[in-house]
MMTF fields as JSON, N, C-alpha, C and O atoms, coordinates in Angstrom:
{
  "mmtfVersion": "1.0.0",
  "mmtfProducer": "UNKNOWN",
  "numBonds": 307,
  "numAtoms": 308,
  "numGroups": 77,
  "numChains": 1,
  "numModels": 1,
  "chainsPerModel": [1],
  "groupsPerChain": [77],
  "chainIdList": ["A"],
  "bondAtomList": [4, 2, 8, 6, 12, 10, 16, 14, 20, 18, 24, 22, 28, 26, 32, 30, 36, 34, 40, 38, 44, 42, 48, 46, 52, 50, 56, 54, 60, 58, 64, 62, 68, 66, 72, 70, 76, 74, 80, 78, 84, 82, 88, 86, 92, 90, 96, 94, 100, 98, 104, 102, 108, 106, 112, 110, 116, 114, 120, 118, 124, 122, 128, 126, 132, 130, 136, 134, 140, 138, 144, 142, 148, 146, 152, 150, 156, 154, 160, 158, 164, 162, 168, 166, 172, 170, 176, 174, 180, 178, 184, 182, 188, 186, 192, 190, 196, 194, 200, 198, 204, 202, 208, 206, 212, 210, 216, 214, 220, 218, 224, 222, 228, 226, 232, 230, 236, 234, 240, 238, 244, 242, 248, 246, 252, 250, 256, 254, 260, 258, 264, 262, 268, 266, 272, 270, 276, 274, 280, 278, 284, 282, 288, 286, 292, 290, 296, 294, 300, 298, 304, 302],
  "bondOrderList": [1, 1, 1, 1, 1, 1, 1, 1, 1, 1, 1, 1, 1, 1, 1, 1, 1, 1, 1, 1, 1, 1, 1, 1, 1, 1, 1, 1, 1, 1, 1, 1, 1, 1, 1, 1, 1, 1, 1, 1, 1, 1, 1, 1, 1, 1, 1, 1, 1, 1, 1, 1, 1, 1, 1, 1, 1, 1, 1, 1, 1, 1, 1, 1, 1, 1, 1, 1, 1, 1, 1, 1, 1, 1, 1, 1],
  "groupList": [{"groupName": "MET", "atomNameList": ["N", "CA", "C", "O"], "elementList": ["N", "C", "C", "O"], "formalChargeList": [0, 0, 0, 0], "bondAtomList": [1, 0, 2, 1, 3, 2], "bondOrderList": [1, 1, 2], "singleLetterCode": "M", "chemCompType": "L-PEPTIDE LINKING"}, {"groupName": "ILE", "atomNameList": ["N", "CA", "C", "O"], "elementList": ["N", "C", "C", "O"], "formalChargeList": [0, 0, 0, 0], "bondAtomList": [1, 0, 2, 1, 3, 2], "bondOrderList": [1, 1, 2], "singleLetterCode": "I", "chemCompType": "L-PEPTIDE LINKING"}, {"groupName": "GLY", "atomNameList": ["N", "CA", "C", "O"], "elementList": ["N", "C", "C", "O"], "formalChargeList": [0, 0, 0, 0], "bondAtomList": [1, 0, 2, 1, 3, 2], "bondOrderList": [1, 1, 2], "singleLetterCode": "G", "chemCompType": "PEPTIDE LINKING"}, {"groupName": "LYS", "atomNameList": ["N", "CA", "C", "O"], "elementList": ["N", "C", "C", "O"], "formalChargeList": [0, 0, 0, 0], "bondAtomList": [1, 0, 2, 1, 3, 2], "bondOrderList": [1, 1, 2], "singleLetterCode": "K", "chemCompType": "L-PEPTIDE LINKING"}, {"groupName": "THR", "atomNameList": ["N", "CA", "C", "O"], "elementList": ["N", "C", "C", "O"], "formalChargeList": [0, 0, 0, 0], "bondAtomList": [1, 0, 2, 1, 3, 2], "bondOrderList": [1, 1, 2], "singleLetterCode": "T", "chemCompType": "L-PEPTIDE LINKING"}, {"groupName": "LEU", "atomNameList": ["N", "CA", "C", "O"], "elementList": ["N", "C", "C", "O"], "formalChargeList": [0, 0, 0, 0], "bondAtomList": [1, 0, 2, 1, 3, 2], "bondOrderList": [1, 1, 2], "singleLetterCode": "L", "chemCompType": "L-PEPTIDE LINKING"}, {"groupName": "SER", "atomNameList": ["N", "CA", "C", "O"], "elementList": ["N", "C", "C", "O"], "formalChargeList": [0, 0, 0, 0], "bondAtomList": [1, 0, 2, 1, 3, 2], "bondOrderList": [1, 1, 2], "singleLetterCode": "S", "chemCompType": "L-PEPTIDE LINKING"}, {"groupName": "GLU", "atomNameList": ["N", "CA", "C", "O"], "elementList": ["N", "C", "C", "O"], "formalChargeList": [0, 0, 0, 0], "bondAtomList": [1, 0, 2, 1, 3, 2], "bondOrderList": [1, 1, 2], "singleLetterCode": "E", "chemCompType": "L-PEPTIDE LINKING"}, {"groupName": "ASN", "atomNameList": ["N", "CA", "C", "O"], "elementList": ["N", "C", "C", "O"], "formalChargeList": [0, 0, 0, 0], "bondAtomList": [1, 0, 2, 1, 3, 2], "bondOrderList": [1, 1, 2], "singleLetterCode": "N", "chemCompType": "L-PEPTIDE LINKING"}, {"groupName": "PRO", "atomNameList": ["N", "CA", "C", "O"], "elementList": ["N", "C", "C", "O"], "formalChargeList": [0, 0, 0, 0], "bondAtomList": [1, 0, 2, 1, 3, 2], "bondOrderList": [1, 1, 2], "singleLetterCode": "P", "chemCompType": "L-PEPTIDE LINKING"}, {"groupName": "ASP", "atomNameList": ["N", "CA", "C", "O"], "elementList": ["N", "C", "C", "O"], "formalChargeList": [0, 0, 0, 0], "bondAtomList": [1, 0, 2, 1, 3, 2], "bondOrderList": [1, 1, 2], "singleLetterCode": "D", "chemCompType": "L-PEPTIDE LINKING"}, {"groupName": "VAL", "atomNameList": ["N", "CA", "C", "O"], "elementList": ["N", "C", "C", "O"], "formalChargeList": [0, 0, 0, 0], "bondAtomList": [1, 0, 2, 1, 3, 2], "bondOrderList": [1, 1, 2], "singleLetterCode": "V", "chemCompType": "L-PEPTIDE LINKING"}, {"groupName": "TYR", "atomNameList": ["N", "CA", "C", "O"], "elementList": ["N", "C", "C", "O"], "formalChargeList": [0, 0, 0, 0], "bondAtomList": [1, 0, 2, 1, 3, 2], "bondOrderList": [1, 1, 2], "singleLetterCode": "Y", "chemCompType": "L-PEPTIDE LINKING"}, {"groupName": "ALA", "atomNameList": ["N", "CA", "C", "O"], "elementList": ["N", "C", "C", "O"], "formalChargeList": [0, 0, 0, 0], "bondAtomList": [1, 0, 2, 1, 3, 2], "bondOrderList": [1, 1, 2], "singleLetterCode": "A", "chemCompType": "L-PEPTIDE LINKING"}, {"groupName": "ARG", "atomNameList": ["N", "CA", "C", "O"], "elementList": ["N", "C", "C", "O"], "formalChargeList": [0, 0, 0, 0], "bondAtomList": [1, 0, 2, 1, 3, 2], "bondOrderList": [1, 1, 2], "singleLetterCode": "R", "chemCompType": "L-PEPTIDE LINKING"}],
  "groupTypeList": [0, 1, 2, 3, 4, 5, 6, 7, 5, 4, 7, 8, 4, 7, 9, 4, 4, 10, 10, 1, 11, 12, 11, 11, 10, 6, 6, 6, 2, 2, 3, 3, 11, 4, 5, 11, 8, 5, 5, 13, 2, 0, 5, 2, 1, 14, 6, 7, 9, 9, 13, 2, 2, 12, 4, 1, 6, 8, 1, 12, 0, 8, 13, 6, 5, 7, 11, 11, 1, 11, 12, 8, 10, 11, 13, 11, 7],
  "groupIdList": [1, 2, 3, 4, 5, 6, 7, 8, 9, 10, 11, 12, 13, 14, 15, 16, 17, 18, 19, 20, 21, 22, 23, 24, 25, 26, 27, 28, 29, 30, 31, 32, 33, 34, 35, 36, 37, 38, 39, 40, 41, 42, 43, 44, 45, 46, 47, 48, 49, 50, 51, 52, 53, 54, 55, 56, 57, 58, 59, 60, 61, 62, 63, 64, 65, 66, 67, 68, 69, 70, 71, 72, 73, 74, 75, 76, 77],
  "secStructList": [7, 6, 6, 7, 7, 4, 4, 4, 1, 7, 7, 7, 1, 1, 7, 7, 6, 6, 7, 3, 3, 3, 3, 3, 3, 6, 6, 6, 3, 3, 3, 3, 3, 3, 2, 2, 2, 2, 2, 2, 2, 2, 6, 6, 7, 7, 1, 7, 7, 7, 6, 6, 7, 7, 7, 3, 3, 3, 3, 3, 3, 7, 6, 6, 1, 7, 3, 3, 3, 3, 3, 6, 6, 3, 3, 3, 7],
  "xCoordList": [22.904, 22.092, 21.881, 21.661, 21.942, 21.734, 22.854, 24.029, 22.489, 23.468, 23.955, 24.878, 23.347, 23.735, 22.54, 21.387, 22.846, 21.787, 21.629, 22.508, 20.531, 20.263, 21.378, 21.779, 21.875, 22.928, 24.258, 25.128, 24.443, 25.681, 25.671, 26.712, 24.533, 24.441, 25.098, 25.151, 25.594, 26.183, 25.086, 24.032, 25.326, 24.343, 24.317, 25.367, 23.12, 22.938, 22.73, 21.661, 23.737, 23.653, 23.061, 22.869, 22.77, 22.177, 21.011, 21.051, 19.969, 18.851, 18.078, 18.043, 17.466, 16.599, 15.186, 14.99, 14.206, 12.811, 12.441, 11.432, 13.228, 12.897, 13.637, 13.473, 14.451, 15.088, 14.015, 12.934, 14.321, 13.382, 13.924, 15.1, 13.06, 13.441, 12.587, 11.503, 13.08, 12.376, 11.654, 12.248, 10.379, 9.607, 8.972, 8.714, 8.724, 8.0, 6.596, 6.386, 5.637, 4.224, 3.716, 3.774, 3.223, 2.821, 1.7, 1.505, 0.959, -0.145, 0.195, -0.476, 1.23, 1.472, 2.94, 3.24, 3.853, 5.265, 5.995, 5.568, 7.124, 7.982, 7.456, 6.834, 7.715, 7.33, 8.39, 9.236, 8.335, 9.199, 8.332, 7.135, 8.95, 8.238, 9.262, 10.41, 8.844, 9.746, 9.776, 8.829, 10.85, 10.957, 9.837, 9.305, 9.475, 8.431, 7.099, 6.372, 6.767, 5.53, 5.62, 4.632, 6.784, 6.98, 6.778, 6.063, 7.416, 7.279, 5.848, 5.338, 5.208, 3.823, 2.941, 2.091, 3.141, 2.368, 2.673, 1.765, 3.941, 4.336, 3.798, 3.497, 3.679, 3.206, 1.693, 1.135, 1.025, -0.432, -1.115, -2.217, -0.491, -1.136, -2.157, -1.831, -3.37, -4.404, -5.637, -6.583, -5.653, -6.837, -7.021, -6.071, -8.231, -8.527, -7.785, -7.828, -7.112, -6.404, -7.381, -8.515, -6.962, -7.81, -8.041, -7.335, -9.025, -9.298, -8.016, -7.325, -7.689, -6.457, -5.289, -4.202, -5.502, -4.455, -3.44, -3.614, -2.387, -1.303, 0.008, 0.054, 1.065, 2.4, 3.25, 3.399, 3.812, 4.733, 6.071, 6.636, 6.582, 7.829, 9.009, 10.158, 8.741, 9.851, 9.353, 8.218, 10.183, 9.945, 11.254, 12.303, 11.201, 12.424, 12.119, 10.957, 13.156, 13.014, 13.512, 14.615, 12.694, 13.087, 13.965, 14.29, 14.342, 15.24, 14.631, 15.361, 13.31, 12.624, 12.432, 11.728, 13.067, 12.985, 11.566, 11.17, 10.814, 9.485, 9.569, 10.334, 8.794, 8.758, 7.885, 6.762, 8.406, 7.67, 7.487, 8.449, 6.249, 5.932, 5.463, 4.56, 6.079, 5.716, 4.978, 5.536, 3.712, 2.972, 2.161, 1.648, 2.062, 1.442, 2.018, 1.304, 3.354, 4.076, 3.603, 3.81, 2.96, 2.517, 3.172, 3.051, 3.866, 4.492, 3.481, 2.767, 3.421, 2.507, 3.363, 4.092, 3.265, 4.056, 3.163, 3.629],
  "yCoordList": [-12.327, -11.218, -10.22, -9.039, -10.653, -9.745, -8.713, -9.06, -7.461, -6.398, -5.898, -5.086, -6.371, -5.934, -5.278, -5.638, -4.313, -3.756, -4.653, -5.462, -4.513, -5.335, -5.193, -6.183, -3.988, -3.775, -4.412, -4.574, -4.778, -5.411, -6.929, -7.565, -7.512, -8.965, -9.449, -8.721, -10.674, -11.298, -11.619, -12.133, -11.32, -11.582, -13.062, -13.689, -13.621, -14.99, -14.926, -14.526, -15.312, -15.214, -16.454, -16.479, -17.486, -18.707, -19.163, -20.259, -18.321, -18.715, -19.897, -20.104, -20.656, -21.762, -21.456, -20.58, -22.175, -21.869, -22.077, -21.537, -22.844, -23.065, -22.107, -22.192, -21.195, -20.174, -19.265, -19.108, -18.683, -17.785, -16.366, -16.12, -15.447, -14.041, -13.237, -13.668, -12.072, -11.184, -10.141, -9.523, -9.944, -8.921, -8.0, -8.399, -6.789, -5.849, -5.734, -5.2, -6.237, -6.179, -4.801, -4.433, -4.041, -2.659, -2.556, -1.497, -3.639, -3.57, -4.127, -3.797, -4.971, -5.599, -5.754, -6.471, -5.123, -5.208, -6.323, -6.783, -6.774, -7.765, -9.178, -9.562, -9.945, -11.356, -12.115, -11.515, -13.44, -14.262, -14.935, -15.139, -15.277, -15.931, -16.733, -16.313, -17.885, -18.632, -17.942, -17.249, -18.13, -17.52, -17.963, -17.156, -19.225, -19.722, -19.022, -18.689, -18.793, -18.089, -16.61, -16.01, -16.022, -14.627, -14.449, -13.547, -15.317, -15.226, -15.513, -14.854, -16.48, -16.782, -15.568, -15.24, -14.9, -13.701, -12.578, -11.875, -12.404, -11.342, -11.598, -10.659, -12.867, -13.208, -13.305, -13.597, -13.063, -13.021, -14.362, -14.474, -15.394, -16.705, -16.673, -16.955, -16.334, -16.135, -16.998, -16.937, -17.793, -18.598, -19.68, -20.072, -20.147, -21.208, -22.475, -22.873, -23.109, -24.341, -25.483, -25.445, -26.481, -27.643, -28.385, -28.159, -29.261, -30.065, -30.736, -31.349, -30.633, -31.203, -30.235, -30.547, -29.055, -28.043, -28.307, -29.197, -27.527, -27.726, -27.373, -26.648, -27.897, -27.647, -27.107, -27.75, -25.913, -25.367, -26.049, -25.966, -26.723, -27.458, -26.764, -27.078, -25.819, -25.14, -23.869, -23.813, -22.872, -21.639, -21.336, -21.277, -21.141, -20.856, -19.988, -19.792, -19.476, -18.687, -19.535, -20.078, -19.648, -20.472, -19.671, -18.513, -20.291, -19.653, -18.404, -17.537, -18.306, -17.118, -16.045, -15.059, -16.242, -15.315, -15.183, -14.125, -16.276, -16.336, -17.073, -18.028, -16.637, -17.318, -18.56, -18.492, -19.683, -20.947, -21.4, -21.49, -21.682, -22.152, -23.598, -23.902, -24.478, -25.888, -26.208, -26.086, -26.619, -27.051, -28.285, -28.413, -29.181, -30.491, -31.141, -31.775, -30.965, -31.556, -31.071, -31.751, -29.878, -29.295, -27.927, -27.097, -27.678, -26.377, -25.416, -25.755, -24.211, -23.179, -21.976, -21.424, -21.577, -20.427, -19.225, -18.154],
  "zCoordList": [73.952, 73.504, 74.623, 74.355, 75.846, 76.963, 76.98, 76.861, 77.125, 77.195, 75.842, 75.782, 74.751, 73.412, 72.729, 72.967, 71.877, 71.041, 69.821, 69.521, 69.132, 67.96, 66.923, 66.311, 66.724, 65.723, 66.118, 65.263, 67.387, 67.843, 67.694, 67.857, 67.391, 67.271, 65.983, 64.991, 66.004, 64.832, 63.826, 64.199, 62.557, 61.516, 61.166, 61.028, 61.024, 60.563, 59.053, 58.593, 58.283, 56.824, 56.169, 54.953, 56.963, 56.425, 57.309, 57.869, 57.436, 58.299, 57.717, 56.504, 58.606, 58.195, 58.678, 59.521, 58.148, 58.448, 59.905, 60.358, 60.658, 62.064, 63.004, 64.221, 62.454, 63.278, 63.87, 63.302, 64.993, 65.659, 65.576, 65.843, 65.205, 65.121, 66.084, 66.477, 66.46, 67.369, 66.537, 65.653, 66.817, 66.117, 67.137, 68.273, 66.736, 67.587, 67.036, 65.948, 67.793, 67.429, 67.825, 68.998, 66.864, 67.137, 68.158, 68.756, 68.366, 69.32, 70.696, 71.673, 70.794, 72.098, 72.475, 73.43, 71.777, 72.152, 71.45, 70.391, 72.047, 71.424, 71.525, 72.516, 70.481, 70.431, 69.643, 68.98, 69.724, 68.883, 67.828, 68.029, 66.703, 65.611, 64.81, 64.666, 64.291, 63.412, 62.057, 61.684, 61.336, 60.015, 59.094, 58.331, 59.153, 58.26, 58.548, 57.612, 59.814, 60.126, 59.784, 59.361, 59.96, 59.586, 58.086, 57.649, 57.3, 55.85, 55.401, 54.494, 56.023, 55.67, 55.909, 55.082, 57.043, 57.331, 56.361, 55.917, 56.031, 55.106, 53.701, 52.963, 53.337, 51.999, 51.931, 50.873, 53.052, 53.049, 53.018, 52.482, 53.582, 53.616, 54.744, 55.897, 54.41, 55.418, 55.18, 55.966, 54.126, 53.833, 54.889, 55.567, 55.016, 55.975, 55.579, 54.415, 56.514, 56.186, 55.929, 56.407, 55.193, 54.972, 56.288, 57.271, 56.294, 57.489, 57.934, 57.12, 59.197, 59.7, 59.645, 60.131, 59.055, 59.003, 57.912, 57.08, 57.93, 56.987, 57.65, 58.644, 57.079, 57.597, 56.468, 55.429, 56.673, 55.686, 55.912, 57.003, 54.889, 55.037, 54.387, 54.695, 53.486, 52.823, 52.156, 51.683, 52.118, 51.36, 50.659, 51.299, 49.337, 48.617, 47.402, 47.047, 46.773, 45.556, 44.396, 44.445, 43.347, 42.199, 41.236, 41.5, 40.125, 39.165, 38.532, 38.051, 38.529, 37.992, 39.053, 38.831, 40.218, 41.348, 41.904, 42.391, 41.819, 42.399, 43.728, 43.865, 44.694, 45.985, 45.856, 45.355, 46.309, 46.277, 47.715, 48.477, 48.076, 49.419, 49.296, 48.517, 50.064, 50.035, 51.325, 52.415, 51.196, 52.383, 52.018, 50.907, 52.98, 52.742, 51.489, 50.712, 51.31, 50.179, 48.809, 47.804, 48.766, 47.5, 47.369, 48.27, 46.257, 46.025, 45.433, 44.489, 45.995, 45.512, 45.12, 45.944, 43.851, 43.371, 43.219, 42.828]
}
């Protein structure tokens, strides 16, 4: 990645939730984030987690083209 512009990088056409992407935070510059956290933020998952927290294990689109988020082994559509 060093010495290349973003448009020169090879496209990842099969990303997984643990891949790391580069984002530009408008308040503090560049940061890294996993895809699962990026999607969670984009989808507005902001509620307080249950005691002990939660772990997002999967995010996918179902046959009805709805986003399904699986956390603590529970799918939420």
